[in-house]
C-alpha positions in Angstrom: 94.2 48.4 134.8 95.4 50.9 132.3 95.7 54.6 132.8 92.3 55.4 131.2 90.5 52.9 133.6 92.5 54.2 136.5 91.5 57.8 135.7 87.9 56.7 135.3 87.9 54.9 138.6 89.4 58.0 140.3 86.8 60.3 138.6 83.9 58.1 139.7 85.2 58.1 143.3 85.5 61.8 143.6 82.1 62.3 142.0 80.6 59.8 144.5 82.4 61.8 147.3 80.9 65.0 146.2 77.4 63.5 146.0 77.8 61.8 149.4 79.2 64.9 151.1 76.5 67.1 149.6 73.8 64.7 150.8 75.3 64.7 154.2 75.5 68.5 154.3 71.9 69.0 153.0 70.5 66.4 155.5 72.4 68.1 158.3 71.3 71.6 157.4 67.6 70.6 157.1 67.8 68.8 160.4 67.2 65.2 159.1 70.5 64.1 160.7 70.1 66.5 163.6 72.0 69.8 163.1 75.2 69.8 165.0 78.9 70.5 164.5 79.7 66.9 164.0 77.5 66.4 160.9 79.0 69.6 159.4 82.5 68.4 160.1 81.6 65.0 158.7 80.5 66.7 155.4 83.6 68.9 155.2 85.9 66.0 156.0 84.4 64.1 153.1 84.9 67.1 150.8 88.5 67.4 151.8 89.2 63.7 151.3 87.3 63.8 148.0 89.6 66.7 146.8 92.5 64.5 147.7 91.1 61.7 145.5 90.7 64.3 142.7 94.4 65.0 143.1 95.1 61.3 142.9 96.2 60.9 146.5 96.2 57.3 147.7 96.0 58.0 151.4 92.9 60.1 150.9 91.3 57.3 148.9 92.0 54.8 151.7 91.0 57.1 154.5 87.7 58.1 152.8 86.8 54.4 152.2 87.6 53.4 155.8 85.8 56.5 157.2 82.7 55.8 155.1 82.5 52.1 156.0 83.2 52.9 159.6 80.5 55.6 159.7 77.9 53.3 158.1 78.7 50.5 160.6 78.5 53.0 163.5 75.1 54.2 162.2 73.9 50.7 161.8 74.9 49.9 165.4 73.2 53.1 166.7 69.9 52.7 164.9 69.6 49.4 163.1 66.1 50.0 161.7 66.7 53.4 160.1 70.3 52.7 159.0 69.3 49.4 157.3 67.3 51.2 154.7 70.4 53.0 153.4 72.4 49.8 152.9 71.9 49.5 149.2 73.1 53.1 148.6 76.0 52.6 151.0 77.1 49.6 149.0 77.1 51.6 145.8 79.1 54.5 147.4 81.5 52.0 149.0 82.0 50.3 145.7 83.0 53.6 144.0 85.3 54.6 147.0 87.0 51.2 146.8 87.5 51.6 143.0 89.0 55.0 143.8 91.6 53.2 145.9 92.3 50.8 143.1 92.5 53.7 140.6 94.9 55.8 142.6 97.3 52.9 143.2 97.1 51.8 139.5 97.7 55.4 138.4 100.8 55.8 140.6 102.1 52.4 139.5 101.7 53.3 135.8 103.1 56.8 136.3 106.2 55.4 138.1 106.7 52.8 135.4 106.4 55.5 132.6 109.0 57.6 134.3 111.5 54.8 134.4 111.0 54.1 130.7 111.8 57.7 129.7 
């Protein structure tokens, strides 16, 4: 992966994070998820981790991916019928978040290599 592809993967991951966090916030506020403090904190945690990905932070990329996958598994176990309908969208978001991990690691590897050359 070159620097352009790494930056593209990072950009796609933080855009997916903004979309996912916004959807969570909107659904929480209109009551579709049940308005409570946990759903609001879920959205703001996603926004915080998304900002970390925007800043090319590897830990934030990993945590967001694990948190997202874990949240989807938990939702599937709690309500299999309703959560199953969101699986295709979850796979798409999961793909972009995983690519964000790859992008942040590639970016830092390339940046580290470029510093040694100079």
